[in-house]
C-alpha positions as CSV (number, residue, x, y, z in Angstrom):
1,M,-7.1,-68.2,36.5
2,N,-9.7,-67.5,33.8
3,K,-11.0,-64.6,35.8
4,L,-7.6,-63.1,36.1
5,T,-7.0,-63.5,32.4
6,A,-10.3,-61.7,31.6
7,L,-9.5,-58.9,34.0
8,A,-6.1,-58.4,32.5
9,L,-7.5,-58.4,29.0
10,A,-10.2,-55.9,30.0
11,A,-7.6,-53.6,31.6
12,L,-5.4,-53.8,28.5
13,L,-8.3,-52.9,26.2
14,S,-9.3,-50.1,28.5
15,S,-5.8,-48.6,28.6
16,T,-5.5,-48.9,24.8
17,A,-8.8,-47.0,24.4
18,E,-7.8,-44.4,26.8
19,A,-4.5,-43.9,25.0
20,Q,-6.2,-43.1,21.7
21,T,-6.9,-39.4,21.1
22,S,-7.7,-37.1,18.2
23,D,-6.4,-33.7,17.1
24,L,-8.7,-30.9,15.8
25,V,-7.6,-28.1,13.6
26,F,-10.0,-25.2,13.1
27,F,-9.4,-22.1,10.9
28,T,-11.4,-19.2,9.4
29,D,-11.4,-18.7,5.6
30,D,-11.6,-14.9,6.0
31,G,-8.9,-14.5,8.7
32,A,-11.4,-13.7,11.5
33,R,-9.9,-14.5,14.9
34,F,-11.7,-16.7,17.5
35,T,-11.4,-18.7,20.7
36,L,-12.0,-22.5,20.5
37,V,-13.7,-24.3,23.3
38,V,-13.9,-28.1,23.3
39,D,-16.2,-29.7,26.0
40,G,-15.8,-26.6,28.0
41,D,-12.0,-26.5,27.8
42,V,-10.5,-23.3,26.2
43,K,-7.8,-24.3,23.7
44,N,-6.2,-21.0,22.9
45,A,-5.4,-18.2,25.4
46,A,-5.6,-15.4,22.8
47,P,-8.0,-15.2,19.8
48,A,-6.4,-16.5,16.5
49,S,-7.5,-17.3,13.0
50,R,-6.2,-20.9,13.3
51,V,-6.3,-23.1,16.4
52,V,-4.9,-26.7,16.9
53,A,-6.5,-28.7,19.7
54,T,-4.6,-31.9,20.6
55,G,-5.3,-34.8,22.8
56,I,-9.1,-34.9,22.4
57,R,-10.3,-38.1,24.1
58,N,-14.1,-37.8,23.3
59,E,-15.3,-38.9,19.9
60,S,-18.4,-36.6,20.2
61,P,-17.2,-33.4,21.8
62,V,-19.2,-30.2,21.9
63,I,-17.5,-27.5,19.9
64,M,-17.9,-23.8,20.7
65,V,-16.4,-21.0,18.6
66,R,-16.4,-17.5,20.1
67,F,-15.3,-14.8,17.7
68,E,-13.2,-11.8,18.8
69,D,-15.6,-9.6,16.9
70,A,-18.6,-9.5,19.3
71,S,-21.0,-8.7,16.4
72,I,-20.5,-12.3,15.0
73,P,-22.7,-14.8,16.7
74,Q,-20.8,-17.7,18.4
75,I,-21.1,-21.3,17.1
76,R,-22.0,-24.2,19.4
77,K,-22.3,-27.6,17.7
78,P,-21.7,-31.2,18.7
79,G,-19.1,-33.0,16.5
80,Y,-18.1,-36.5,15.7
81,F,-14.3,-37.2,15.4
82,P,-13.3,-40.9,15.7
83,L,-10.2,-41.3,17.8
84,G,-6.7,-41.9,16.2
85,K,-6.7,-39.2,13.5
86,E,-6.4,-35.5,12.9
87,Y,-9.4,-33.6,11.6
88,T,-9.4,-30.2,9.9
89,T,-12.5,-28.0,9.9
90,M,-13.0,-24.7,8.1
91,I,-15.2,-21.9,9.6
92,T,-16.9,-20.2,6.7
93,T,-20.0,-18.3,5.8
94,N,-22.9,-19.9,4.0
95,K,-25.3,-18.3,1.5
96,K,-27.5,-17.1,4.3
97,G,-24.6,-15.1,5.8
98,E,-24.3,-17.5,8.8
99,R,-21.0,-18.9,10.1
100,V,-20.9,-22.6,9.8
101,L,-18.4,-25.5,10.4
102,R,-17.3,-27.3,7.3
103,P,-15.0,-30.4,7.5
104,T,-12.2,-30.2,4.9
105,G,-10.1,-33.3,5.6
106,E,-8.4,-35.7,7.9
107,A,-4.8,-36.9,8.3
108,E,-2.5,-38.8,10.7
109,L,-2.0,-37.5,14.2
110,G,0.7,-34.8,14.4
111,T,0.3,-33.6,10.7
112,A,-0.6,-30.1,11.7
113,A,2.5,-29.7,13.8
114,K,4.8,-31.1,11.1
115,A,3.2,-28.8,8.5
116,E,4.0,-25.6,10.3
117,P,5.5,-23.4,7.5
118,E,9.0,-22.0,8.0
119,K,9.0,-18.4,8.9
120,P,10.3,-16.3,6.0
121,K,13.4,-14.2,6.4
122,P,13.0,-10.4,6.2
123,A,13.1,-9.0,2.7
124,H,16.5,-7.2,3.3
125,F,18.0,-9.8,5.7
126,V,21.8,-9.9,5.7
127,E,23.7,-12.7,7.4
128,D,26.4,-11.8,10.0
129,R,29.9,-12.2,8.6
130,P,31.9,-15.1,10.1
131,A,34.4,-14.2,12.8
132,S,37.3,-15.1,10.6
133,E,36.1,-12.9,7.7
134,P,37.7,-9.4,7.6
135,A,35.5,-6.3,7.7
136,M,35.7,-4.0,4.7
137,I,35.0,-0.3,4.6
138,Q,34.9,1.5,1.3
139,G,34.5,5.2,0.5
140,D,34.9,7.6,-2.4
141,V,36.8,10.9,-2.1
142,A,37.2,13.5,-4.9
143,V,40.6,15.2,-5.0
144,D,41.0,17.9,-7.6
145,G,38.7,16.2,-10.1
146,V,40.2,12.7,-9.5
147,K,38.0,10.2,-7.8
148,Q,39.8,8.1,-5.1
149,T,38.2,4.8,-4.1
150,T,39.6,3.5,-0.8
151,T,38.8,0.1,0.6
152,V,39.9,-0.7,4.2
153,T,40.1,-4.4,5.3
154,V,40.5,-5.0,9.1
155,V,41.6,-8.4,10.4
156,E,41.7,-9.0,14.1
157,E,43.6,-12.0,15.6
158,D,43.4,-13.2,19.1
159,G,46.3,-14.0,21.4
160,A,48.0,-10.7,21.9
161,D,47.4,-7.2,23.3
162,V,48.6,-5.4,20.3
163,Q,47.2,-2.3,18.7
164,G,48.2,-1.4,15.1
165,V,47.2,1.1,12.4
166,N,48.1,0.7,8.8
167,M,47.0,3.5,6.4
168,N,47.5,3.6,2.6
169,M,46.6,6.7,0.6
170,G,46.9,7.6,-3.0
171,V,46.6,10.9,-4.7
172,N,46.7,11.1,-8.5
173,G,48.6,7.8,-8.7
174,V,51.1,8.7,-5.9
175,G,50.8,6.2,-2.9
176,I,51.5,7.0,0.7
177,N,51.8,4.2,3.2
178,M,52.0,4.6,7.0
179,S,52.0,1.9,9.7
180,I,51.9,2.3,13.5
181,G,52.0,-0.6,16.0
182,V,52.0,-0.8,19.8
183,T,52.6,-4.1,21.6
184,D,52.3,-5.1,25.2
185,G,56.1,-5.3,25.6
186,T,56.3,-9.1,25.7
187,G,57.2,-9.5,22.0
188,T,55.0,-12.6,21.8
189,G,51.7,-11.2,20.4
190,T,50.3,-11.1,16.9
191,A,49.4,-7.7,15.7
192,R,46.0,-6.7,14.3
193,T,46.4,-5.8,10.6
194,T,44.7,-3.1,8.6
195,T,44.9,-3.3,4.8
196,T,43.9,-0.5,2.6
197,R,43.3,-0.7,-1.1
198,T,43.0,2.4,-3.2
199,T,41.6,2.6,-6.7
200,T,42.1,5.8,-8.7
201,T,39.6,6.7,-11.4
202,T,39.9,9.8,-13.5
203,T,36.6,11.4,-14.4
204,T,35.6,14.7,-15.9
205,T,32.1,14.8,-14.4
206,T,33.0,14.7,-10.7
207,T,34.8,17.7,-9.1
208,G,35.5,18.7,-5.5
209,T,38.1,19.6,-2.9
210,T,40.3,17.4,-0.8
211,G,38.4,15.5,1.9
212,T,35.0,16.3,0.4
213,S,32.7,13.6,-0.9
214,A,31.2,14.3,-4.4
215,M,28.1,12.8,-5.9
216,R,26.6,13.4,-9.3
217,V,22.8,13.8,-9.4
218,E,21.1,14.1,-12.7
219,A,18.2,16.6,-12.6
220,P,14.9,15.2,-13.7
221,K,13.8,16.1,-17.2
222,P,11.0,18.7,-17.1
223,V,7.6,17.5,-18.1
224,P,6.1,19.8,-20.8
225,A,2.8,21.4,-19.9
226,P,-0.1,20.2,-21.9
227,E,-1.3,22.4,-24.7
228,P,-4.4,24.5,-23.7
229,Y,-7.6,23.5,-25.5
230,R,-8.6,25.7,-28.4
231,M,-12.0,25.4,-30.1
232,P,-11.4,24.5,-33.8
233,G,-11.5,27.6,-35.9
234,Y,-11.7,30.0,-33.0
235,T,-8.9,32.5,-32.3
236,G,-10.5,35.1,-29.9
237,P,-10.3,35.6,-26.2
238,I,-10.9,32.6,-23.9
239,G,-12.9,32.7,-20.7
240,C,-12.5,29.1,-19.4
241,A,-10.6,25.9,-20.2
242,M,-12.9,23.6,-22.1
243,P,-16.7,23.6,-22.8
244,M,-18.7,20.7,-21.4
245,S,-19.8,17.8,-23.6
246,G,-23.0,17.6,-25.5
247,T,-24.2,14.8,-23.3
248,E,-23.7,16.9,-20.1
249,L,-25.5,19.9,-21.7
250,A,-28.5,17.7,-22.5
251,D,-28.7,16.4,-18.9
252,I,-28.5,20.0,-17.6
253,R,-31.3,21.2,-19.9
254,K,-33.5,18.3,-18.9
255,S,-33.0,19.1,-15.2
256,I,-33.8,22.8,-15.6
257,E,-36.9,22.1,-17.7
258,S,-38.2,19.8,-15.1
259,K,-38.7,22.7,-12.7
260,S,-42.2,24.4,-12.7
261,F,-41.3,28.0,-11.7
262,E,-39.1,30.4,-13.6
263,E,-37.2,31.5,-10.4
264,T,-36.4,27.9,-9.6
265,K,-35.1,27.3,-13.1
266,L,-32.8,30.4,-12.9
267,T,-31.5,29.4,-9.5
268,L,-30.7,25.9,-10.7
269,A,-29.0,27.1,-13.9
270,K,-26.7,29.5,-11.9
271,Q,-25.9,26.7,-9.5
272,V,-24.9,24.4,-12.4
273,A,-22.9,27.2,-14.1
274,R,-20.7,28.0,-11.2
275,D,-18.2,25.2,-11.8
276,R,-18.7,24.5,-15.5
277,C,-17.4,25.9,-18.8
278,F,-19.8,26.7,-21.7
279,S,-19.5,27.6,-25.3
280,A,-21.5,30.5,-26.6
281,D,-23.8,28.1,-28.4
282,Q,-24.4,26.2,-25.2
283,V,-25.3,29.3,-23.3
284,K,-27.8,30.2,-26.1
285,S,-29.3,26.7,-25.8
286,I,-29.9,27.1,-22.1
287,L,-31.5,30.5,-22.5
288,S,-34.2,28.8,-24.6
289,V,-35.4,27.0,-21.5
290,F,-36.5,30.3,-19.8
291,S,-39.9,31.9,-20.6
292,F,-39.1,35.5,-19.5
293,E,-36.7,37.9,-21.0
294,E,-35.5,39.1,-17.6
295,S,-34.4,35.5,-16.7
296,K,-32.6,35.1,-20.0
297,L,-30.7,38.4,-19.6
298,D,-29.8,37.5,-16.0
299,F,-28.3,34.2,-16.9
300,A,-26.5,35.5,-20.0
301,K,-24.6,38.0,-17.8
302,F,-23.8,35.3,-15.2
303,A,-22.5,32.8,-17.8
304,Y,-20.3,35.3,-19.8
305,D,-17.1,34.8,-17.7
306,R,-17.7,31.0,-17.8
307,T,-17.7,30.8,-21.6
308,H,-14.7,29.5,-23.5
309,D,-15.2,31.4,-26.8
310,K,-16.1,34.8,-25.3
311,G,-15.5,36.3,-28.8
312,N,-18.6,34.4,-30.1
313,Y,-20.9,35.7,-27.4
314,Y,-22.7,37.8,-30.0
315,K,-24.6,34.6,-30.9
316,V,-26.3,34.7,-27.5
317,S,-28.2,37.8,-28.6
318,D,-30.3,35.7,-31.0
319,A,-32.0,34.2,-27.9
320,F,-33.6,37.6,-27.0
321,T,-36.9,39.0,-28.2
322,F,-36.4,42.7,-27.4
323,E,-33.5,44.9,-28.7
324,S,-33.3,46.5,-25.3
325,S,-32.1,43.2,-23.9
326,M,-29.5,42.8,-26.6
327,E,-28.2,46.4,-25.9
328,E,-28.1,45.8,-22.2
329,L,-26.1,42.6,-22.6
330,N,-23.7,44.4,-25.0
331,E,-23.1,47.2,-22.5
332,F,-22.4,44.6,-19.8
333,I,-19.8,42.9,-22.0
334,Q,-18.1,46.2,-22.9
335,S,-17.8,47.0,-19.2
336,R,-15.9,43.7,-18.4
């Protein structure tokens, strides 16, 4: 008898132990999708950013996480999850840039299933109307400057093969009503009913002809164009929109001065000038970077059409040493 009792108790304890399981919840903090494998058993058919594995009977399962992105190394770690609870683990990245498993909490079994959030309705979701609620159709028609608003309510009732049409129209306050009904000949049916409501609104801004919908659309107000830049105190001809800032000019001069050869300096100066706007004083400042008169004259001609205050270009002549250069520049300007 004692042996039978011991065997029964052992069997009871064994069945109780086998009945206990744990649930595992794994998720990524950055939304990366993965496949969860527990003791060689794949828990999700398609990669996901959150996976719930239920019915785990091993307290020390081997966890493997295979990422959908093949460039991310997979994780393979033994875990310890005492039976009888639900454990949540976050898959995150440590300071070394490695993916790691980080436990975040535990709860009663089934908590993950209960906590599934309700799916939100679409932003513009509209419930279907009940079968007993009539359908309403509304439209606006402009008749000789008078806006007619017509609302049609349709009510359908079961129990008869009856067809009916009820029309109600109003023009400038005069109502016209017309009803047509066709029954099945038995005289026992209930007709379908159509109700029309017309609201007349007089307006002086909406015009049209009979049967034509009218809509008033206000034209957008024109945006005034910005005032063009004018150099303070200058009223002469303008060659470009707005001269560059003093800081940009200093950077350009520094870059040109860093070149060793005169030809390289001139090439760089022209390259910079192609998409910029100068003042006459700024052109004069750049000319001082060159050593040869020929280079100065070449750049002065090139920069003329890219100068805001072209009427002040006489100031550029001060950068030349020879009068012949000044005369050649003046002839160039006169020919433009």
